[in-house]
C-alpha positions as CSV (number, residue, x, y, z in Angstrom):
1,M,0.1,0.1,-0.2
2,R,2.7,2.6,0.8
3,V,4.6,1.7,-2.4
4,V,1.1,2.7,-4.5
5,T,0.7,5.6,-2.4
6,A,4.3,6.8,-2.9
7,V,3.7,6.2,-6.6
8,V,0.5,8.1,-6.7
9,F,2.5,10.9,-4.8
10,A,5.0,11.3,-7.4
11,T,2.7,11.3,-10.8
12,A,0.7,13.7,-9.0
13,L,4.3,16.1,-8.4
14,L,4.9,15.4,-11.9
15,T,1.9,16.8,-13.2
16,L,2.2,19.9,-10.8
17,A,5.2,20.3,-12.2
18,A,4.2,20.0,-15.8
19,G,1.5,22.4,-15.4
20,P,-1.5,22.7,-17.8
21,A,-1.3,20.6,-20.9
22,A,-0.2,23.2,-23.6
23,A,-2.7,24.8,-26.4
24,R,-1.5,23.6,-29.7
25,T,0.2,26.4,-31.7
26,V,-2.1,28.6,-34.3
27,H,-0.9,28.7,-37.3
28,I,-1.8,31.5,-39.4
29,V,-0.8,32.4,-43.3
30,A,-0.4,36.1,-44.4
31,L,-1.5,35.9,-48.2
32,G,-0.8,39.1,-50.0
33,D,1.1,40.9,-52.4
34,S,4.4,43.4,-51.8
35,N,2.2,44.9,-48.8
36,T,2.4,41.9,-47.0
37,Y,5.6,40.5,-48.1
38,G,7.3,43.6,-46.9
39,Y,8.9,45.2,-49.9
40,G,11.6,47.2,-49.2
41,T,12.1,46.4,-45.3
42,K,13.8,43.5,-43.7
43,R,12.2,40.4,-42.8
44,I,11.8,41.3,-39.6
45,A,10.1,44.5,-40.0
46,T,7.0,43.1,-42.1
47,Y,3.5,43.0,-41.1
48,P,3.7,39.2,-40.4
49,A,6.7,39.6,-38.7
50,Q,5.7,42.2,-36.0
51,L,2.0,40.6,-35.7
52,Q,3.8,37.4,-34.9
53,V,5.7,39.1,-32.5
54,L,3.0,41.1,-30.9
55,L,1.0,38.2,-30.4
56,Q,3.3,36.1,-28.6
57,A,4.1,38.8,-26.3
58,R,0.4,38.5,-25.4
59,G,0.4,35.3,-24.6
60,Y,-0.9,33.5,-27.8
61,D,1.0,30.4,-29.2
62,V,1.2,31.5,-32.6
63,E,3.2,31.1,-35.7
64,I,2.7,33.2,-38.5
65,T,3.9,32.3,-42.2
66,N,4.2,35.1,-44.9
67,R,3.1,34.1,-48.2
68,G,3.3,37.8,-49.7
69,V,4.7,38.1,-53.3
70,N,5.5,41.0,-55.0
71,G,3.7,42.0,-57.8
72,D,0.6,39.6,-56.8
73,T,-2.8,40.2,-58.3
74,T,-6.1,38.2,-57.1
75,F,-5.6,36.5,-60.0
76,D,-2.0,35.6,-59.7
77,A,-3.0,34.2,-56.2
78,L,-5.6,32.1,-56.9
79,G,-3.1,30.3,-59.1
80,R,-1.0,29.3,-56.1
81,L,-3.4,29.2,-53.7
82,D,-3.0,25.5,-52.8
83,K,0.8,25.9,-52.6
84,A,0.8,28.8,-50.4
85,I,-2.0,27.4,-47.9
86,P,-0.8,23.9,-46.7
87,E,-2.6,21.6,-44.5
88,G,-2.6,22.3,-41.7
89,T,-3.2,26.0,-41.8
90,D,-5.7,27.1,-39.4
91,A,-6.5,31.0,-40.7
92,V,-5.9,32.9,-43.1
93,I,-5.2,36.5,-43.3
94,V,-6.1,37.7,-47.0
95,F,-4.8,41.4,-48.3
96,L,-5.2,41.6,-52.1
97,G,-6.2,43.7,-55.0
98,R,-4.5,46.8,-55.0
99,N,-2.2,45.6,-57.9
100,D,-5.3,44.4,-60.0
101,W,-6.8,48.5,-58.6
102,R,-3.5,50.0,-60.1
103,R,-3.7,48.1,-63.5
104,N,-7.8,49.7,-63.4
105,S,-9.4,46.2,-63.4
106,P,-12.7,46.2,-62.7
107,T,-14.0,46.1,-59.0
108,S,-16.2,43.5,-60.0
109,A,-13.3,41.4,-61.5
110,I,-11.3,41.8,-58.2
111,S,-14.2,40.5,-56.1
112,H,-15.1,37.5,-57.9
113,N,-11.6,36.4,-57.3
114,L,-11.4,37.6,-53.8
115,E,-14.9,35.8,-53.2
116,I,-13.2,32.8,-55.1
117,I,-10.3,32.7,-52.8
118,V,-12.6,33.2,-49.2
119,A,-14.9,30.5,-50.6
120,T,-12.1,27.8,-51.2
121,L,-10.3,28.5,-47.8
122,R,-14.0,28.3,-46.1
123,Q,-14.3,24.9,-47.8
124,R,-11.1,24.0,-46.1
125,G,-12.6,24.8,-43.0
126,I,-10.0,27.4,-42.7
127,A,-10.5,30.8,-40.5
128,V,-10.3,34.0,-42.5
129,L,-9.7,37.9,-41.8
130,L,-10.5,39.7,-45.2
131,I,-8.4,42.7,-45.4
132,G,-10.1,45.6,-47.6
133,F,-8.4,49.2,-48.6
134,K,-9.9,52.8,-49.9
135,P,-11.6,53.1,-52.2
136,H,-13.2,49.6,-52.2
137,D,-15.1,47.5,-49.8
138,F,-15.2,43.9,-49.5
139,S,-17.6,43.5,-46.7
140,D,-20.1,41.9,-48.5
141,I,-18.0,39.1,-49.0
142,A,-17.0,38.7,-45.9
143,E,-20.3,38.7,-44.7
144,K,-21.5,36.2,-47.3
145,Y,-18.9,33.4,-46.3
146,G,-19.3,34.6,-42.4
147,V,-15.5,35.4,-42.2
148,L,-14.2,38.2,-40.5
149,Y,-13.3,41.8,-42.1
150,Y,-10.9,44.6,-42.0
151,P,-11.6,47.6,-43.5
152,D,-8.5,49.7,-44.7
153,F,-5.0,48.1,-44.2
154,F,-3.7,51.6,-44.2
155,N,-5.9,53.0,-41.7
156,G,-3.5,55.7,-39.6
157,T,-0.8,55.2,-41.9
158,M,-1.6,58.3,-44.4
159,V,-1.3,60.9,-42.6
160,M,-1.2,64.8,-43.3
161,N,1.9,65.6,-41.3
162,R,5.0,65.2,-43.3
163,K,7.2,64.4,-40.8
164,L,5.1,61.1,-39.8
165,R,4.2,60.5,-43.4
166,K,8.1,60.2,-43.5
167,Y,9.0,57.7,-41.4
168,R,5.9,55.4,-42.0
169,L,5.8,55.6,-45.9
170,K,9.0,55.3,-47.8
171,G,10.1,58.4,-49.9
172,G,8.3,58.9,-53.2
173,D,6.9,55.3,-53.3
174,I,3.6,56.1,-55.2
175,A,2.7,52.5,-54.3
176,G,2.0,53.3,-50.7
177,H,5.0,50.5,-49.4
178,L,5.4,50.8,-45.6
179,N,8.6,51.0,-43.7
180,A,9.0,49.2,-40.2
181,D,7.3,52.2,-38.7
182,G,4.3,52.0,-40.7
183,Y,3.8,48.3,-40.3
184,A,3.7,48.8,-37.0
185,V,0.7,50.9,-36.9
186,V,-1.0,48.5,-39.1
187,V,0.0,45.8,-36.8
188,N,-1.3,47.7,-33.9
189,K,-4.5,48.6,-35.6
190,M,-5.3,45.0,-37.1
191,L,-4.6,43.5,-33.7
192,P,-8.3,43.1,-32.0
193,S,-9.2,41.4,-35.4
194,V,-6.7,39.3,-35.7
195,E,-7.4,38.3,-32.1
196,A,-10.7,37.9,-32.9
197,L,-9.5,35.5,-35.7
198,I,-7.6,33.4,-33.2
199,S,-10.5,33.0,-31.1
200,Q,-13.0,31.3,-33.6
201,V,-9.7,28.9,-34.5
202,E,-9.6,28.2,-30.5
203,D,-13.6,27.5,-30.2
C-alpha cells in the first residue's frame, strides 16, 4: 500500500510540475502582395513578423507564415493558393487587390477573385480575416461567407503630417509601401481583428 501511495504521490507531483497541457500552436498564413511580403523592408519588420511578435508577447501560441509575393494580383494568388496555404493551416489573413486596382481592373473582377479565394479557404475549414483598402469595400464577401473583415489596411498610416508620413511611408513611393514604423501602426490597428480570428480557431 505504501508503494502504491508513493507512486501516486510522485505522479501527482510530476503533473503539477508540468502544469496544464499546452494548447496547440495556431498556424496563420498571411496571403498577399508586396504589402504583405514587405517590399523594401527587412523580414523582421514586415507586418506578419511584427504581428507574430506582438501576439506571442500577449501570450498567444501562434506562428505566422508570410506568403506575400511582390506584384501579385488576385488572379495570381488564385493560381498559387493550394501551394501557399498548406495542410494544417488554421487561419489566413487575405490582403489582395491593390495591384489589380492599380492596373485598372474592374472592381467586379477583383471581388470575384477574392470571393473564390475566401470560398475555397472556408470549404477547407480555414478561418479567414479579409482585409480591404480604400476606395474598395469587400465587406459583402465577408458577410456572405461569415468571415472577419478589416476595412482598411492603411488605416492610420496615411497621415497629413509630413514628418510622420516620412517615417511611415518610404519616401516617394507612389505604391504606398510601408516601412517598419508603418507596419507597426498596421499591426496595432489590426490586432483586435486578429485576436478575434484566433478566437474562432480556438473555439
